[in-house]
DOTORRO-128120 format. One record per residue (C-alpha): residue number from 1; residue in one letter; x, y, z. Coordinates in Angstrom, 3 decimals, always signed. Layout:
BEGIN
<atom resi="NUM" resn="A" u="X" v="Y" w="Z"/>
...
//
This chain:
BEGIN
<atom resi="1" resn="X" u="+30.012" v="+17.980" w="-4.539"/>
<atom resi="2" resn="X" u="+27.538" v="+16.215" w="-2.174"/>
<atom resi="3" resn="X" u="+25.272" v="+13.481" w="-3.489"/>
<atom resi="4" resn="X" u="+22.028" v="+15.012" w="-4.779"/>
<atom resi="5" resn="X" u="+19.125" v="+13.190" w="-3.081"/>
<atom resi="6" resn="X" u="+16.416" v="+15.135" w="-4.917"/>
<atom resi="7" resn="X" u="+16.975" v="+13.202" w="-8.153"/>
<atom resi="8" resn="X" u="+16.220" v="+9.667" w="-6.937"/>
<atom resi="9" resn="X" u="+13.888" v="+7.618" w="-9.158"/>
<atom resi="10" resn="X" u="+12.261" v="+4.337" w="-8.116"/>
<atom resi="11" resn="X" u="+11.315" v="+1.469" w="-10.389"/>
<atom resi="12" resn="X" u="+9.383" v="-1.762" w="-10.048"/>
<atom resi="13" resn="X" u="+8.819" v="-4.863" w="-12.151"/>
<atom resi="14" resn="X" u="+7.104" v="-8.214" w="-11.697"/>
<atom resi="15" resn="X" u="+9.515" v="-11.137" w="-11.892"/>
<atom resi="16" resn="X" u="+8.925" v="-14.268" w="-13.958"/>
<atom resi="17" resn="X" u="+9.558" v="-16.211" w="-10.765"/>
<atom resi="18" resn="X" u="+11.607" v="-16.437" w="-7.605"/>
<atom resi="19" resn="X" u="+15.304" v="-15.782" w="-8.170"/>
<atom resi="20" resn="X" u="+14.793" v="-14.184" w="-11.604"/>
<atom resi="21" resn="X" u="+15.639" v="-10.511" w="-11.244"/>
<atom resi="22" resn="X" u="+13.925" v="-8.197" w="-13.741"/>
<atom resi="23" resn="X" u="+16.397" v="-6.656" w="-16.172"/>
<atom resi="24" resn="X" u="+14.684" v="-3.244" w="-16.090"/>
<atom resi="25" resn="X" u="+11.732" v="-1.592" w="-14.364"/>
<atom resi="26" resn="X" u="+8.317" v="-2.025" w="-15.919"/>
<atom resi="27" resn="X" u="+7.348" v="+1.232" w="-14.192"/>
<atom resi="28" resn="X" u="+9.443" v="+4.139" w="-12.937"/>
<atom resi="29" resn="X" u="+8.285" v="+7.046" w="-10.782"/>
<atom resi="30" resn="X" u="+9.459" v="+9.794" w="-8.475"/>
<atom resi="31" resn="X" u="+9.418" v="+9.600" w="-4.688"/>
<atom resi="32" resn="X" u="+8.259" v="+11.856" w="-1.895"/>
<atom resi="33" resn="X" u="+10.521" v="+9.953" w="+0.496"/>
<atom resi="34" resn="X" u="+12.134" v="+6.642" w="+1.352"/>
<atom resi="35" resn="X" u="+14.019" v="+4.257" w="-0.899"/>
<atom resi="36" resn="X" u="+15.691" v="+0.857" w="-0.850"/>
<atom resi="37" resn="X" u="+16.917" v="-0.401" w="+2.496"/>
<atom resi="38" resn="X" u="+19.913" v="-2.582" w="+3.354"/>
<atom resi="39" resn="X" u="+20.119" v="-3.331" w="+7.092"/>
<atom resi="40" resn="X" u="+23.238" v="-5.274" w="+8.112"/>
<atom resi="41" resn="X" u="+23.189" v="-7.259" w="+11.345"/>
<atom resi="42" resn="X" u="+26.827" v="-7.174" w="+12.475"/>
<atom resi="43" resn="X" u="+28.071" v="-7.889" w="+15.986"/>
<atom resi="44" resn="X" u="+31.297" v="-8.464" w="+17.892"/>
<atom resi="45" resn="X" u="+32.027" v="-12.129" w="+18.526"/>
<atom resi="46" resn="X" u="+31.357" v="-12.664" w="+22.267"/>
<atom resi="47" resn="X" u="+34.184" v="-15.029" w="+23.125"/>
<atom resi="48" resn="X" u="+36.967" v="-14.834" w="+25.680"/>
<atom resi="49" resn="X" u="+40.618" v="-14.591" w="+24.753"/>
<atom resi="50" resn="X" u="+43.932" v="-13.475" w="+26.222"/>
<atom resi="51" resn="X" u="+42.886" v="-9.874" w="+25.529"/>
<atom resi="52" resn="X" u="+40.086" v="-7.744" w="+26.916"/>
<atom resi="53" resn="X" u="+38.906" v="-6.818" w="+23.453"/>
<atom resi="54" resn="X" u="+37.144" v="-8.848" w="+20.748"/>
<atom resi="55" resn="X" u="+39.291" v="-9.898" w="+17.820"/>
<atom resi="56" resn="X" u="+36.592" v="-9.191" w="+15.252"/>
<atom resi="57" resn="X" u="+32.929" v="-9.243" w="+14.246"/>
<atom resi="58" resn="X" u="+30.582" v="-11.403" w="+12.235"/>
<atom resi="59" resn="X" u="+27.590" v="-10.754" w="+10.020"/>
<atom resi="60" resn="X" u="+24.501" v="-12.754" w="+10.828"/>
<atom resi="61" resn="X" u="+22.126" v="-11.496" w="+8.158"/>
<atom resi="62" resn="X" u="+21.361" v="-8.597" w="+5.850"/>
<atom resi="63" resn="X" u="+17.750" v="-7.457" w="+5.616"/>
<atom resi="64" resn="X" u="+17.051" v="-6.054" w="+2.162"/>
<atom resi="65" resn="X" u="+13.818" v="-4.396" w="+1.124"/>
<atom resi="66" resn="X" u="+12.212" v="-1.057" w="+0.433"/>
<atom resi="67" resn="X" u="+10.199" v="+1.650" w="+2.131"/>
<atom resi="68" resn="X" u="+8.844" v="+4.044" w="-0.483"/>
<atom resi="69" resn="X" u="+6.582" v="+7.077" w="-0.328"/>
<atom resi="70" resn="X" u="+5.162" v="+8.193" w="-3.642"/>
<atom resi="71" resn="X" u="+1.959" v="+9.088" w="-5.514"/>
<atom resi="72" resn="X" u="-0.888" v="+6.982" w="-6.910"/>
<atom resi="73" resn="X" u="+0.494" v="+6.875" w="-10.435"/>
<atom resi="74" resn="X" u="-2.043" v="+6.121" w="-13.145"/>
<atom resi="75" resn="X" u="-0.062" v="+3.165" w="-14.487"/>
<atom resi="76" resn="X" u="+2.248" v="+1.997" w="-11.704"/>
<atom resi="77" resn="X" u="-0.492" v="+1.835" w="-9.067"/>
<atom resi="78" resn="X" u="-1.833" v="-1.301" w="-10.741"/>
<atom resi="79" resn="X" u="+1.351" v="-3.275" w="-10.120"/>
<atom resi="80" resn="X" u="+1.521" v="-2.022" w="-6.533"/>
<atom resi="81" resn="X" u="-2.051" v="-3.187" w="-5.907"/>
<atom resi="82" resn="X" u="-1.338" v="-6.515" w="-7.604"/>
<atom resi="83" resn="X" u="+1.730" v="-6.855" w="-5.396"/>
<atom resi="84" resn="X" u="-0.425" v="-6.364" w="-2.292"/>
<atom resi="85" resn="X" u="-3.475" v="-8.410" w="-3.327"/>
<atom resi="86" resn="X" u="-2.270" v="-11.018" w="-5.822"/>
<atom resi="87" resn="X" u="-5.010" v="-11.330" w="-8.472"/>
<atom resi="88" resn="X" u="-5.871" v="-9.228" w="-11.528"/>
<atom resi="89" resn="X" u="-8.728" v="-9.953" w="-13.927"/>
<atom resi="90" resn="X" u="-8.496" v="-7.856" w="-17.106"/>
<atom resi="91" resn="X" u="-11.292" v="-6.945" w="-19.503"/>
<atom resi="92" resn="X" u="-11.543" v="-4.499" w="-22.388"/>
<atom resi="93" resn="X" u="-9.184" v="-3.731" w="-25.238"/>
<atom resi="94" resn="X" u="-7.865" v="-0.269" w="-24.493"/>
<atom resi="95" resn="X" u="-8.727" v="+1.225" w="-22.127"/>
<atom resi="96" resn="X" u="-8.377" v="-1.889" w="-20.020"/>
<atom resi="97" resn="X" u="-10.296" v="-2.585" w="-16.833"/>
<atom resi="98" resn="X" u="-8.264" v="-4.302" w="-14.111"/>
<atom resi="99" resn="X" u="-10.226" v="-5.871" w="-11.275"/>
<atom resi="100" resn="X" u="-7.702" v="-6.509" w="-8.519"/>
<atom resi="101" resn="X" u="-8.714" v="-8.800" w="-5.670"/>
<atom resi="102" resn="X" u="-7.273" v="-11.088" w="-3.014"/>
<atom resi="103" resn="X" u="-5.405" v="-13.958" w="-4.664"/>
<atom resi="104" resn="X" u="-3.830" v="-17.170" w="-3.443"/>
<atom resi="105" resn="X" u="-0.276" v="-15.756" w="-3.460"/>
<atom resi="106" resn="X" u="+1.695" v="-12.589" w="-4.103"/>
<atom resi="107" resn="X" u="+4.054" v="-12.071" w="-7.050"/>
<atom resi="108" resn="X" u="+7.804" v="-11.645" w="-6.618"/>
<atom resi="109" resn="X" u="+8.919" v="-8.132" w="-7.507"/>
<atom resi="110" resn="X" u="+12.203" v="-6.431" w="-8.323"/>
<atom resi="111" resn="X" u="+12.385" v="-2.956" w="-6.803"/>
<atom resi="112" resn="X" u="+14.930" v="-0.536" w="-8.283"/>
<atom resi="113" resn="X" u="+16.338" v="+2.811" w="-7.249"/>
<atom resi="114" resn="X" u="+18.408" v="+5.135" w="-9.413"/>
<atom resi="115" resn="X" u="+20.365" v="+7.555" w="-7.246"/>
<atom resi="116" resn="X" u="+21.437" v="+11.117" w="-7.966"/>
<atom resi="117" resn="X" u="+24.892" v="+9.982" w="-9.101"/>
<atom resi="118" resn="X" u="+23.229" v="+7.558" w="-11.592"/>
<atom resi="119" resn="X" u="+24.108" v="+4.522" w="-9.462"/>
<atom resi="120" resn="X" u="+21.493" v="+1.815" w="-10.047"/>
<atom resi="121" resn="X" u="+20.508" v="-0.505" w="-7.208"/>
<atom resi="122" resn="X" u="+17.886" v="-3.231" w="-6.877"/>
<atom resi="123" resn="X" u="+16.482" v="-5.865" w="-4.544"/>
<atom resi="124" resn="X" u="+14.967" v="-8.965" w="-6.112"/>
<atom resi="125" resn="X" u="+12.396" v="-11.401" w="-4.751"/>
<atom resi="126" resn="X" u="+10.485" v="-8.630" w="-2.981"/>
<atom resi="127" resn="X" u="+6.960" v="-9.044" w="-1.688"/>
<atom resi="128" resn="X" u="+4.811" v="-6.180" w="-0.451"/>
<atom resi="129" resn="X" u="+4.331" v="-6.201" w="+3.295"/>
<atom resi="130" resn="X" u="+2.097" v="-3.132" w="+3.476"/>
<atom resi="131" resn="X" u="+0.460" v="-0.790" w="+0.963"/>
<atom resi="132" resn="X" u="-1.219" v="+2.363" w="+2.212"/>
<atom resi="133" resn="X" u="-3.212" v="+4.822" w="+0.104"/>
<atom resi="134" resn="X" u="-4.261" v="+8.054" w="+1.807"/>
<atom resi="135" resn="X" u="-5.583" v="+11.499" w="+0.969"/>
<atom resi="136" resn="X" u="-6.300" v="+14.753" w="+2.790"/>
<atom resi="137" resn="X" u="-8.952" v="+17.057" w="+1.338"/>
<atom resi="138" resn="X" u="-7.760" v="+17.661" w="-2.248"/>
<atom resi="139" resn="X" u="-4.026" v="+17.109" w="-1.933"/>
<atom resi="140" resn="X" u="-2.529" v="+14.409" w="-4.208"/>
<atom resi="141" resn="X" u="-2.960" v="+10.844" w="-2.992"/>
<atom resi="142" resn="X" u="-0.061" v="+9.556" w="-0.927"/>
<atom resi="143" resn="X" u="+1.079" v="+5.967" w="-1.404"/>
<atom resi="144" resn="X" u="+3.366" v="+4.232" w="+1.073"/>
<atom resi="145" resn="X" u="+4.930" v="+0.847" w="+0.275"/>
<atom resi="146" resn="X" u="+6.857" v="-1.431" w="+2.606"/>
<atom resi="147" resn="X" u="+8.445" v="-4.500" w="+1.050"/>
<atom resi="148" resn="X" u="+10.613" v="-7.346" w="+2.296"/>
<atom resi="149" resn="X" u="+13.153" v="-8.650" w="-0.203"/>
<atom resi="150" resn="X" u="+15.912" v="-11.081" w="-0.992"/>
<atom resi="151" resn="X" u="+19.177" v="-10.341" w="-2.797"/>
<atom resi="152" resn="X" u="+20.635" v="-6.861" w="-3.354"/>
<atom resi="153" resn="X" u="+22.516" v="-6.025" w="-6.548"/>
<atom resi="154" resn="X" u="+23.737" v="-3.248" w="-8.854"/>
<atom resi="155" resn="X" u="+21.952" v="-3.777" w="-12.214"/>
<atom resi="156" resn="X" u="+23.567" v="-2.637" w="-15.440"/>
<atom resi="157" resn="X" u="+20.641" v="-0.576" w="-16.721"/>
<atom resi="158" resn="X" u="+17.553" v="+1.388" w="-15.700"/>
<atom resi="159" resn="X" u="+15.352" v="+1.600" w="-18.799"/>
<atom resi="160" resn="X" u="+11.701" v="+1.619" w="-17.713"/>
<atom resi="161" resn="X" u="+8.937" v="+0.456" w="-20.031"/>
<atom resi="162" resn="X" u="+6.599" v="+3.059" w="-18.525"/>
<atom resi="163" resn="X" u="+8.234" v="+6.147" w="-17.051"/>
<atom resi="164" resn="X" u="+5.886" v="+8.312" w="-14.970"/>
<atom resi="165" resn="X" u="+8.671" v="+10.245" w="-13.265"/>
<atom resi="166" resn="X" u="+8.810" v="+13.986" w="-13.975"/>
<atom resi="167" resn="X" u="+5.041" v="+13.947" w="-14.693"/>
<atom resi="168" resn="X" u="+1.817" v="+14.734" w="-12.848"/>
<atom resi="169" resn="X" u="+0.204" v="+11.508" w="-14.013"/>
<atom resi="170" resn="X" u="-1.163" v="+10.712" w="-10.571"/>
<atom resi="171" resn="X" u="-4.561" v="+10.746" w="-8.906"/>
<atom resi="172" resn="X" u="-5.978" v="+13.594" w="-6.834"/>
<atom resi="173" resn="X" u="-9.331" v="+13.726" w="-4.998"/>
<atom resi="174" resn="X" u="-10.742" v="+16.544" w="-7.166"/>
<atom resi="175" resn="X" u="-13.525" v="+15.119" w="-9.322"/>
<atom resi="176" resn="X" u="-13.694" v="+11.935" w="-7.260"/>
<atom resi="177" resn="X" u="-16.673" v="+10.245" w="-5.630"/>
<atom resi="178" resn="X" u="-16.741" v="+9.267" w="-1.960"/>
<atom resi="179" resn="X" u="-19.302" v="+6.889" w="-0.501"/>
<atom resi="180" resn="X" u="-19.873" v="+4.936" w="+2.677"/>
<atom resi="181" resn="X" u="-22.595" v="+3.340" w="+4.760"/>
<atom resi="182" resn="X" u="-22.235" v="+1.818" w="+8.215"/>
<atom resi="183" resn="X" u="-25.009" v="-0.762" w="+8.002"/>
<atom resi="184" resn="X" u="-25.393" v="-1.981" w="+4.423"/>
<atom resi="185" resn="X" u="-23.436" v="-3.258" w="+1.436"/>
<atom resi="186" resn="X" u="-24.622" v="-0.288" w="-0.635"/>
<atom resi="187" resn="X" u="-22.590" v="+2.855" w="+0.149"/>
<atom resi="188" resn="X" u="-24.020" v="+6.310" w="-0.528"/>
<atom resi="189" resn="X" u="-22.348" v="+9.612" w="-1.393"/>
<atom resi="190" resn="X" u="-21.341" v="+11.521" w="+1.731"/>
<atom resi="191" resn="X" u="-19.100" v="+14.348" w="+2.940"/>
<atom resi="192" resn="X" u="-15.575" v="+12.947" w="+3.367"/>
<atom resi="193" resn="X" u="-12.572" v="+15.157" w="+4.203"/>
<atom resi="194" resn="X" u="-9.781" v="+12.588" w="+4.240"/>
<atom resi="195" resn="X" u="-9.151" v="+8.889" w="+4.242"/>
<atom resi="196" resn="X" u="-6.682" v="+6.055" w="+4.489"/>
<atom resi="197" resn="X" u="-6.845" v="+2.490" w="+3.206"/>
<atom resi="198" resn="X" u="-4.134" v="+0.079" w="+4.311"/>
<atom resi="199" resn="X" u="-3.528" v="-3.430" w="+2.996"/>
<atom resi="200" resn="X" u="-1.323" v="-5.461" w="+5.322"/>
<atom resi="201" resn="X" u="+0.207" v="-8.753" w="+4.160"/>
<atom resi="202" resn="X" u="+2.709" v="-9.693" w="+6.870"/>
<atom resi="203" resn="X" u="+5.482" v="-10.375" w="+4.338"/>
<atom resi="204" resn="X" u="+8.591" v="-11.665" w="+6.093"/>
<atom resi="205" resn="X" u="+12.022" v="-12.603" w="+4.780"/>
<atom resi="206" resn="X" u="+13.280" v="-16.100" w="+5.610"/>
<atom resi="207" resn="X" u="+16.970" v="-16.722" w="+6.209"/>
<atom resi="208" resn="X" u="+18.632" v="-20.057" w="+5.507"/>
<atom resi="209" resn="X" u="+21.991" v="-21.312" w="+6.720"/>
<atom resi="210" resn="X" u="+24.735" v="-20.596" w="+4.199"/>
<atom resi="211" resn="X" u="+23.771" v="-17.069" w="+3.067"/>
<atom resi="212" resn="X" u="+23.417" v="-13.747" w="+4.889"/>
<atom resi="213" resn="X" u="+20.712" v="-12.503" w="+2.514"/>
<atom resi="214" resn="X" u="+17.160" v="-13.864" w="+2.597"/>
<atom resi="215" resn="X" u="+16.527" v="-17.099" w="+0.753"/>
<atom resi="216" resn="X" u="+12.826" v="-16.387" w="+0.283"/>
<atom resi="217" resn="X" u="+9.974" v="-14.115" w="+1.324"/>
<atom resi="218" resn="X" u="+6.630" v="-15.439" w="+2.542"/>
<atom resi="219" resn="X" u="+3.431" v="-13.438" w="+2.945"/>
<atom resi="220" resn="X" u="+0.875" v="-13.962" w="+5.684"/>
<atom resi="221" resn="X" u="-2.840" v="-13.253" w="+5.747"/>
<atom resi="222" resn="X" u="-4.524" v="-10.151" w="+4.393"/>
<atom resi="223" resn="X" u="-5.832" v="-7.437" w="+6.727"/>
<atom resi="224" resn="X" u="-7.464" v="-4.327" w="+5.279"/>
<atom resi="225" resn="X" u="-7.936" v="-1.271" w="+7.483"/>
<atom resi="226" resn="X" u="-10.136" v="+1.653" w="+6.418"/>
<atom resi="227" resn="X" u="-10.316" v="+5.127" w="+7.944"/>
<atom resi="228" resn="X" u="-12.532" v="+7.966" w="+6.742"/>
<atom resi="229" resn="X" u="-12.737" v="+11.469" w="+8.221"/>
<atom resi="230" resn="X" u="-16.398" v="+12.387" w="+7.781"/>
<atom resi="231" resn="X" u="-18.727" v="+15.286" w="+8.598"/>
<atom resi="232" resn="X" u="-21.925" v="+13.773" w="+10.039"/>
<atom resi="233" resn="X" u="-25.181" v="+15.741" w="+9.853"/>
<atom resi="234" resn="X" u="-26.191" v="+14.645" w="+13.351"/>
<atom resi="235" resn="X" u="-25.531" v="+11.954" w="+15.977"/>
<atom resi="236" resn="X" u="-27.396" v="+9.325" w="+13.960"/>
<atom resi="237" resn="X" u="-24.167" v="+7.938" w="+12.485"/>
<atom resi="238" resn="X" u="-22.670" v="+7.241" w="+15.905"/>
<atom resi="239" resn="X" u="-25.987" v="+5.932" w="+17.243"/>
<atom resi="240" resn="X" u="-26.318" v="+3.519" w="+14.353"/>
<atom resi="241" resn="X" u="-22.800" v="+2.136" w="+14.845"/>
<atom resi="242" resn="X" u="-23.278" v="+1.684" w="+18.588"/>
<atom resi="243" resn="X" u="-26.848" v="+0.381" w="+18.723"/>
<atom resi="244" resn="X" u="-27.193" v="-1.232" w="+15.307"/>
<atom resi="245" resn="X" u="-30.114" v="+0.951" w="+14.232"/>
<atom resi="246" resn="X" u="-30.789" v="+4.591" w="+13.391"/>
<atom resi="247" resn="X" u="-33.250" v="+4.798" w="+16.295"/>
<atom resi="248" resn="X" u="-31.588" v="+2.194" w="+18.505"/>
<atom resi="249" resn="X" u="-31.810" v="+2.569" w="+22.284"/>
<atom resi="250" resn="X" u="-29.284" v="+0.023" w="+23.596"/>
<atom resi="251" resn="X" u="-25.812" v="-1.248" w="+22.772"/>
<atom resi="252" resn="X" u="-25.797" v="-3.959" w="+20.124"/>
<atom resi="253" resn="X" u="-23.879" v="-7.109" w="+21.052"/>
<atom resi="254" resn="X" u="-22.790" v="-8.031" w="+17.506"/>
<atom resi="255" resn="X" u="-20.736" v="-6.054" w="+14.941"/>
<atom resi="256" resn="X" u="-22.450" v="-3.934" w="+12.333"/>
<atom resi="257" resn="X" u="-21.192" v="-4.307" w="+8.765"/>
<atom resi="258" resn="X" u="-21.179" v="-1.486" w="+6.282"/>
<atom resi="259" resn="X" u="-19.405" v="-0.574" w="+3.067"/>
<atom resi="260" resn="X" u="-17.231" v="+2.014" w="+1.373"/>
<atom resi="261" resn="X" u="-16.397" v="+3.063" w="-2.175"/>
<atom resi="262" resn="X" u="-13.952" v="+5.797" w="-3.162"/>
<atom resi="263" resn="X" u="-13.242" v="+6.664" w="-6.782"/>
<atom resi="264" resn="X" u="-10.512" v="+8.883" w="-8.199"/>
<atom resi="265" resn="X" u="-10.390" v="+9.993" w="-11.829"/>
<atom resi="266" resn="X" u="-7.746" v="+11.418" w="-14.148"/>
<atom resi="267" resn="X" u="-8.861" v="+11.936" w="-17.721"/>
<atom resi="268" resn="X" u="-10.136" v="+8.620" w="-19.061"/>
<atom resi="269" resn="X" u="-8.404" v="+6.694" w="-16.255"/>
<atom resi="270" resn="X" u="-9.905" v="+5.905" w="-12.869"/>
<atom resi="271" resn="X" u="-9.171" v="+4.068" w="-9.642"/>
<atom resi="272" resn="X" u="-11.960" v="+2.713" w="-7.433"/>
<atom resi="273" resn="X" u="-11.394" v="+1.068" w="-4.044"/>
<atom resi="274" resn="X" u="-14.366" v="-0.659" w="-2.448"/>
<atom resi="275" resn="X" u="-15.346" v="-3.060" w="+0.304"/>
<atom resi="276" resn="X" u="-18.835" v="-4.431" w="+0.991"/>
<atom resi="277" resn="X" u="-18.375" v="-5.979" w="+4.468"/>
<atom resi="278" resn="X" u="-16.585" v="-3.395" w="+6.599"/>
<atom resi="279" resn="X" u="-17.060" v="-3.263" w="+10.359"/>
<atom resi="280" resn="X" u="-16.862" v="+0.443" w="+11.225"/>
<atom resi="281" resn="X" u="-16.505" v="+2.120" w="+14.607"/>
<atom resi="282" resn="X" u="-16.549" v="+5.814" w="+15.475"/>
<atom resi="283" resn="X" u="-16.493" v="+8.088" w="+18.522"/>
<atom resi="284" resn="X" u="-19.174" v="+10.523" w="+19.577"/>
<atom resi="285" resn="X" u="-17.937" v="+14.018" w="+18.579"/>
<atom resi="286" resn="X" u="-16.657" v="+15.969" w="+21.589"/>
<atom resi="287" resn="X" u="-17.889" v="+19.382" w="+22.641"/>
<atom resi="288" resn="X" u="-15.788" v="+22.420" w="+21.713"/>
<atom resi="289" resn="X" u="-16.424" v="+25.998" w="+22.878"/>
<atom resi="290" resn="X" u="-15.091" v="+27.253" w="+19.554"/>
<atom resi="291" resn="X" u="-18.024" v="+25.615" w="+17.795"/>
<atom resi="292" resn="X" u="-17.864" v="+24.673" w="+14.124"/>
<atom resi="293" resn="X" u="-18.634" v="+21.495" w="+12.225"/>
<atom resi="294" resn="X" u="-18.261" v="+18.164" w="+13.958"/>
<atom resi="295" resn="X" u="-15.865" v="+15.606" w="+12.518"/>
<atom resi="296" resn="X" u="-15.893" v="+11.867" w="+13.092"/>
<atom resi="297" resn="X" u="-13.164" v="+9.371" w="+12.411"/>
<atom resi="298" resn="X" u="-14.912" v="+6.377" w="+10.891"/>
<atom resi="299" resn="X" u="-12.435" v="+3.529" w="+11.265"/>
<atom resi="300" resn="X" u="-12.901" v="-0.137" w="+10.560"/>
<atom resi="301" resn="X" u="-11.670" v="-3.385" w="+9.108"/>
<atom resi="302" resn="X" u="-12.795" v="-4.710" w="+5.726"/>
<atom resi="303" resn="X" u="-13.781" v="-8.391" w="+5.782"/>
<atom resi="304" resn="X" u="-14.603" v="-10.868" w="+3.043"/>
<atom resi="305" resn="X" u="-18.189" v="-11.277" w="+4.195"/>
<atom resi="306" resn="X" u="-19.848" v="-13.723" w="+1.837"/>
<atom resi="307" resn="X" u="-17.354" v="-12.932" w="-0.933"/>
<atom resi="308" resn="X" u="-13.794" v="-13.898" w="-1.743"/>
<atom resi="309" resn="X" u="-11.996" v="-10.594" w="-1.174"/>
<atom resi="310" resn="X" u="-12.097" v="-7.921" w="+1.556"/>
<atom resi="311" resn="X" u="-11.346" v="-5.163" w="-0.931"/>
<atom resi="312" resn="X" u="-11.709" v="-4.762" w="-4.691"/>
<atom resi="313" resn="X" u="-9.645" v="-2.272" w="-6.654"/>
<atom resi="314" resn="X" u="-10.984" v="-1.409" w="-10.104"/>
<atom resi="315" resn="X" u="-8.401" v="+0.344" w="-12.248"/>
<atom resi="316" resn="X" u="-9.070" v="+1.638" w="-15.762"/>
<atom resi="317" resn="X" u="-6.017" v="+2.657" w="-17.799"/>
<atom resi="318" resn="X" u="-3.999" v="+1.903" w="-20.929"/>
<atom resi="319" resn="X" u="-1.939" v="-0.977" w="-19.475"/>
<atom resi="320" resn="X" u="-2.943" v="-4.300" w="-21.017"/>
<atom resi="321" resn="X" u="-1.371" v="-6.543" w="-18.395"/>
<atom resi="322" resn="X" u="+0.551" v="-6.375" w="-15.142"/>
//
């Protein structure tokens, strides 16, 4: 019987430190695609001999990591955001409020996958390279995670502390609040059809002589990209971005900074993503003989501004600590 790929379950846990694989996932969840990745660099040895054929091959390195597509799970999303940003300040006593911001370093993670034949696999010493959260109208939020990792193994058990697989405990846009402004740090409620927020960390595995698997993973800087599909009432939005003022008459020579805030709710839990110094750009809507409502793609980069973080994620749930 072929291997059943519709039963795969992913898991993730924060490690106590580099080299210390987590025994079990802290969080487990289903996938919409992807999984662990093991990419072997193997080549024929390019050396002459008495024969016109190489005698064998060698392995230079093995790139271990993960590329996962999943949902914005009410509990697990906190660890994913911590893995991409690095700092979590917790208040409250149940529900707990997690304020996740840019920290000085990223935690090492163990990423698990349990396959359809119950084989358990894991990569330790992972760091998140890219975390993307997107939505389209009222479909469930999509979360994409790319991670670079160290050593691959087959753990003995897969017993998650929090198992959100086989549930609908994830965020959807229904009941949410969507705000933006292109020229102030105070966003206002507006018509938003879709959006995408991407946190890029430039995580890269480092290979040392003596081992084909990575000896460590280092992250780079933090870049946050924001894209909102909006329905403007008129051309004022575009004019403001281009000229720097609602009634501007000439191109402004310096960037305009605005803000965004999107909030998703599920019962007593909520997830808010916000940035107060975002440089947006947008195109003038094109003419269309079919008519209809104009759409604009408001795209920009979130900066720190006068603060310490380009983006703040506020998560309220029942998890005391990540």
